[in-house]
N, C-alpha and C positions, 0 to 999 in steps of 0.2 A: 444432593440432597433434597431434601420435602420442600425445603422455604426457598429451594434457588430460583433469582426471577427470569425470566424470557425478555425474549427482544421485545417483545411490542410494552412488555410489563415497564421495562430499563425506563425505554425512549418515551412510554407517557409520564412517566418520572421524573423527566430531564424536561415534560411542556410544563412542570409546575416550579419549575424554576425561575429565577427574573431574571430578567432580559441584562446583559454588560451593557448597553447601548440599540439603540432601534437598528436595525435592518439594513444595510445598505452605508451607514456612516463611519465607521470603523471595521479593521479587519484582525481577526483572532482564527488565529487553531482553535478547532472545536470538537464538536461531536454533531455535524453534518453529513457525518458518512455514514454513523452509526444510525441517526434516524432513515435516514433511506434503507437501511438495511430492512428495520418494521415495517417501512412505505411497503415495500418487496413484497414483505409477506399479506398486508393487509390486499395488497392489488392482487398478488398471483394463487392466493391463498393455500399457499404453503409455506413451509418450514424457508427461513434463508437459503443454510444448506443444501436444502432437497433442490431447491431451485438453481444455484449455482450448479449442483450438481446433473441438473439435467437439460442446463441452459447450455453452460459451458463447459463444466470438467469432461460431460464423456463425451460432447460432440470434437472434443481437444484430444482425445486419450488421456488425460490425465491425469491418469491412476491412481497418483500419491498425493492428491491434492484434497482435503477433506478441514472440517476441525472438530474431527481427533484423530488419535491414529492406535488403528486398532491391535489387539495383538501379535497378531502374526509379522507386523513391520515398527511394534517396538524397537529390535536391535537395531535400527535402522534410523533409529529417532536422536538428532545432535543433542547434547546437552547445552543446557544454555549459562553461561558463564559473564565476571563481572569485577573489574580493576580492584581492590581493596589495599588500601596500603603499599601498589607496587604490586602485589600477588594477585594473578591471572585462581580465580576460585570457582568451583560451580556453584551456581545461584538458583538453589531449586526451591522460585517462589511461584506463588501466581501475583499476577499482573492485570490490573485492566479488565478483570471481569473471568484472565483468561487460566486453565487450570495448567499447570506447569508440566506435569507428563501428559496431560491429552488421553486421558486412557478413556471417559468413557464421552459419549455427545455430549454437546453441553446446553444448559439452559437457554445462554444466554450465546448467541449465535449472533458476533458485534460485523456490520457491516462495515467497519474500516480497521480489525484486526483481531485475530485470532486464526487465521487458518495455517497449518503446515502441507510445505510442496516441497520440490525437492529445484533444484538449478533443471533438473528436464523439463518437469513439468511447466516450471515458470518460462524457458525459453520459447513454448509451444502458445502460451497467452503473449508473450510480446512480439513473435512473427506475428499471429496473429492482427496484432493493429497497425505493426507496418504493414500489414498486406488487405490497410482497409476495410480488416473485419472481417475478413477469411483467410481460412488456411486448411492444408489440403481437403478442402470441398467440402467443409462444413461454415455455413453463412453464420457467425454469430453477433455481427453488428454489421450494421448499415454504414456504408464510407459516409453521409454526410453524417454521424453521432461520433464516430471515430475522430472526427476535423474538430466537432462542436466539443469535443471534451479534452481534446491536445492542442486547442487555439485561446483558451479560458483571458481572458482578459479581465485587471480590475481595473476600478478607478482610481485617479493617481493618490488620490487622499489613501485610498486606501493600500495602494503597492507603499507607500510611503510607511503604512505602519508594518507592512509584513516585516519592508528588509529594516525596520529596527529593531522588530522584535525577534528574528531571523536570519543572524549575519551569515550563517551557513550558505544561506541558499541565495546573498545575494546575486541580482540579475537574472536569477526567476521571477518569474510572476505565478498561482496558484489559484488560478478559475474557476476550476471546474476539478476539482478535486485530484489533478496531480500535477507535478512542478512544472514548468513551462520554461525552456531557456528564452526570453527576451531579450537580454543586452550580455552579450557573451564579455565586452570591455571588464562587466564588473563582477563578473563571478571569479568564485574561489578556486574553483576548477577551469581544465578546458574543456571546450565543448562548442556547438554552433547552430546558431539562432534555430528553433522549432525543435532542438531538442526535450522531448519529455519522459515523464517516466512517476517512480515514486519511493520514498525512502521510508521501508520498513524498523521499524525500532530496533531489531537487533543485528542491523546492519543486513538487511535481507532488500538487497536496492536493488534497481532496473532501470536503463536508461536506454532511449530508441531513439536513433537520429534515421528521421526519413530520407534526408538527401545519399546517405550515402545505404540506406537499408540495412543497417547495424546496432545490433542491439549486445549493451554489456549487462551481465548479470554478477552481481556477490552474495554471495550466504556467508555470513561472518559468525555467529550464534554468540553475542556479549551486549548487556544490558545497554541500552542508548547509546547506538552505533552509528544509526540513518544514517545521521547529517556529520558524522567526528572526522577529525582529519585525517584518520585513520581509511572510511573509505572515500576521503578524497584524492590522498595519496595514492591508492591502489587503481583509481580509476584514471588518472594523472597517468599512472604509468601503462596504464592498457591504452589509453588515449594517444600517448606520446609512437607506440606502432601502427596505429593505425591509419592514424588522419596525419 
């Protein structure tokens, strides 16, 4: 569409919105990752998707990851489902500016959503983080960078805000765009301190366990499945076998 807004245009529009509170006063799940996608574009001079391909996907041989699915791969593209009055139905709807079929490169390449991938590709990304930023000879991040964003801390009052608004992630902190297990005794899942990962909206979920060098990946393709009881139950079944 000719009127589709680009990544930078959307983030510039966000910048004109009123703040809910002054930075640091509280915690709220927001659009910071989306903003960072636009920052990457400005600093690199590249589209965000092209930057990810050059700097992450190609070096890690993630051949099936991107912001759209080419025609020759559409037959492998999983459908999206939702629960409607107890019936499991396909949900062919766009969400968060992301096209359902993903047949064309989008104008908006979000820093926090919108990639299509496979468990194979995602496992290579997870393995890179477990190996302190390197995988099969490709250095993606420095060990210090991995340590930084997998050890994010919130201030006590921010942590309280998070746990009140996001009960499913009780026991976790969320300081640097990653959930990090801080207090296993409070968590609703089996886990160990220092575990980190990401909860995708469709149940595209990964968790890394640095102590055991183990990764757990789930791909469900159901709306609002990121931190639901189903995700937690599947994870706990796997955890009970591994630990």
